[in-house]
N, C-alpha and C positions, 0 to 999 in steps of 0.2 A: 473676416476674410483672411487676416494674418494667421489666426489660429488654425484655419483650415489648411493653409499652406504649410504650417509647421507640422501638423498632423500628417500631411501627405509626405513631407520630407522624412519624418521619423519612420513612417511606414516603409518608404523606399529604402532607408538605411537598414532597417531590420531585415528586409527582404534580401539585400545584398549580403548582410552578415550571415544569414541562414544559408544562402546559396554558396558562399565561400566555405562555410563550415561543412556543407555536404560534399563539395568538391574534394576537400582534403581529408575526409573522414574514412576510416577503415570500415569494412562491413560491420564489425562489432560495434563501433561507435555509432553507425547509422541506426542500428537497432536501439541503442540507448537513446538516441535523439527521437526516434519514433515513440518509445515508451514515455519520454518526457512530454512529447507533443500530445499524446493521448491523455496523460495526467492533467496537463494544462487545460485541454478542451473540456474535460469532465469537471474540473474545478470551476471553470467559467460557467458551464451549464448549471452547476449547483447554485452559483450566485444568481443567475437569471431565473432559475426555478424559485428560489427564495423570494425574489422580487416580483414574481408572477409575470415575467416577461417571456411569454410562451413561445413566440416566434424565434427569439434568440436562443432560448433553451433548446428548442428542437434542432436548430442549426448546429449548435455546438455538440449536442449528443450525436447527431448524424456525422459530424466531422470525426468524433472519437470512434464511432463505429467503423468508419472508413479506415482509420489508422489501425485499429485492432484487426480488422479483416485483412489489411495489407500484411500485418505481422503474421497472421495465420496462413495466408497464401504463400508466404516466403519460406515456410517450414520445409525442410528436406525430409519428406516422409519415407523415402527409401533408406537414406543413410542415417537418419536421426533416431531410428529405432523407437524404443518406448518413450523416450523424452519427447520426441516430436509428436507421437500419438497423444501423450498427456497434454502437451501444450495446445495441440489442435482442439482437444475436448475443452480445455480451459478457455481458449479464445472464443470458441463457439458459445460457451456458457456466458461469457462476458457480453457478447453481442446481444444475446437474448435478454440478459438482465438490463442492459442499457435501453433496449426497446421497452421493456417493462417499466423502467424508471421514467421514461419519457411519457408513456401512456398514463401512468398513475401519479405523476409528479412526486416521486418518492426519492427524497434526498438520501435516505438510508441505503438504498440500492446503489446510488452513485458512490457513497462512501465504501460500500462493499467492493465494488469493482476497482476503485482506486487502491484499496488495500491489496487486492490481488495483483494489480499492476506493479505496485511498489515491491511486493515480494519477488516478482519476476525480475524487476529492474535490479534489485539488490543481488540476486543470484547472478545475473548477467554481468554486473559490475565486478563481482567477486571473481568471475572467470577471467576478466581482463587483468585484474591484479595478479592472479596466479600465473597467467601467461607472461606478464611483464617480469615477474619475479624469476621465472625460468630463463628469460632471455638476458638477465643481468649477468655480467662476468662474476665468477666465483673468485674471491680473494685467496691468494695462496698464503700459507703460513710457514 
C-alpha cells in the first residue's frame, strides 16, 4: 500500500514537472520535448518487445505514433517549403515503420526510427544554438 502511494505521488510530481515545463517552453523547446517523448516511448516499447510484453509494447508504440503524427501535423507546409515537405515524408515513413515494427515485433525497425528521430533532434537543437548565438551581444574591441 505504501509503495502504491509513493508511485502515485511520484507520478503526480512528474506530471506537474512536465506541465510547468510546457507552460514555460518556447515553441522550439516544445518540439524538442516532443522528440524526447517519442524517443522515450520507443525505447520503452523496445524493452517491452524484448520481454514479450505485447500489450505494453503496443501501447508505447501507439503513443510514439501519436507524438510523431503530432509533429507531422504541426508542420507549416506553406511557409516551410522543401524542409517541411521532406519532414512530412519522413514523419509519414516513421509512422509506417512503427506500425510495421509493432506487427512484426522487430526491434531493428524501432532502432531505425530512433536513429531518424535523433538526427532530427540534433538538427533542431543546432538551430536553437545558432539562434541563441545570434541573440548574444557582440563584445566591442
